[in-house]
C-alpha positions as CSV (number, residue, x, y, z in Angstrom):
1,X,125.3,50.5,95.2
2,X,123.9,47.6,97.2
3,X,126.9,47.4,99.6
4,X,126.6,51.1,100.3
5,X,123.0,50.7,101.4
6,X,124.0,47.8,103.6
7,X,126.7,49.9,105.3
8,X,124.2,52.7,105.9
9,X,121.7,50.3,107.5
10,X,124.4,48.8,109.7
11,X,125.7,52.2,110.6
12,X,122.2,53.4,111.6
13,X,121.6,50.2,113.6
14,X,124.9,50.7,115.5
15,X,123.9,54.3,116.2
16,X,120.5,53.2,117.5
17,X,122.0,50.5,119.8
18,X,124.5,53.0,121.2
19,X,121.8,55.5,121.7
20,X,119.7,52.9,123.6
21,X,122.5,51.8,125.9
22,X,123.8,55.3,126.6
23,X,120.6,57.3,126.8
24,X,117.4,55.3,127.1
25,X,118.4,52.4,129.3
26,X,120.0,54.5,132.1
27,X,117.1,56.9,132.2
28,X,114.6,54.0,132.6
29,X,116.7,52.5,135.4
30,X,116.8,55.9,137.2
31,X,113.0,56.3,136.7
32,X,112.4,52.8,138.1
33,X,114.6,53.5,141.2
34,X,112.7,56.8,141.8
35,X,109.4,55.0,141.6
36,X,110.6,52.4,144.1
37,X,111.8,55.2,146.4
38,X,108.4,56.9,146.2
39,X,106.6,53.6,146.9
40,X,108.7,53.0,150.0
41,X,108.0,56.4,151.7
42,X,106.9,55.8,155.3
43,X,106.3,58.1,158.2
44,X,109.6,59.0,159.9
45,X,111.8,58.6,156.9
46,X,114.4,61.3,156.4
47,X,114.3,62.6,152.8
48,X,115.5,65.5,150.6
49,X,113.5,67.3,148.0
50,X,114.5,68.5,144.6
51,X,114.7,72.0,146.1
52,X,117.2,70.9,148.6
53,X,114.9,70.8,151.6
54,X,115.7,68.1,154.2
55,X,112.8,66.8,156.3
56,X,111.1,63.9,158.0
57,X,108.1,62.3,156.4
58,X,105.1,63.0,158.7
59,X,102.4,61.6,156.4
60,X,101.9,60.3,152.9
61,X,98.8,60.7,150.8
62,X,97.9,59.8,147.2
63,X,100.0,62.4,145.5
64,X,101.8,64.4,148.2
65,X,103.9,64.1,151.3
66,X,103.9,66.2,154.4
67,X,107.4,66.9,155.7
68,X,108.5,68.2,159.0
69,X,111.5,70.4,158.7
70,X,114.1,71.4,161.3
71,X,112.3,74.5,162.5
72,X,109.3,72.3,163.4
73,X,107.2,73.6,160.5
74,X,105.4,71.2,158.2
75,X,105.3,71.6,154.4
76,X,103.4,69.6,151.8
77,X,105.3,68.6,148.6
78,X,104.4,66.4,145.7
79,X,105.8,62.9,145.8
80,X,107.7,63.4,142.6
81,X,109.8,66.2,144.3
82,X,111.3,63.7,146.7
83,X,114.7,62.8,145.2
84,X,116.3,60.7,147.8
85,X,116.8,59.6,151.3
86,X,119.0,61.8,153.5
C-alpha cells in the first residue's frame, strides 16, 4: 500500500513538471516578449495589430497607440492589440 502511494505522488509530480514546461513556461515567455514589445513602441515604428492592420506608430499614450495606416487615416488602438513589428 505504501509503494502505491509513492508511485502516485511521483506520477503527479511528473505530470506537474511536464505541465509547467509545456504550458506555463512558454506562455510566460511569450507574455514577457509582448510586454517588451509594448515598452519599445516609438513613433515611426511599423507594427501589426491583432486584427491584421498594418500601420506606423504616430503617437503612444498611457494605454493606447495612434496608428497611421496606408490610406493616410489614423486609428487609435489599445497597446495590447499590437502583436508585432511588421
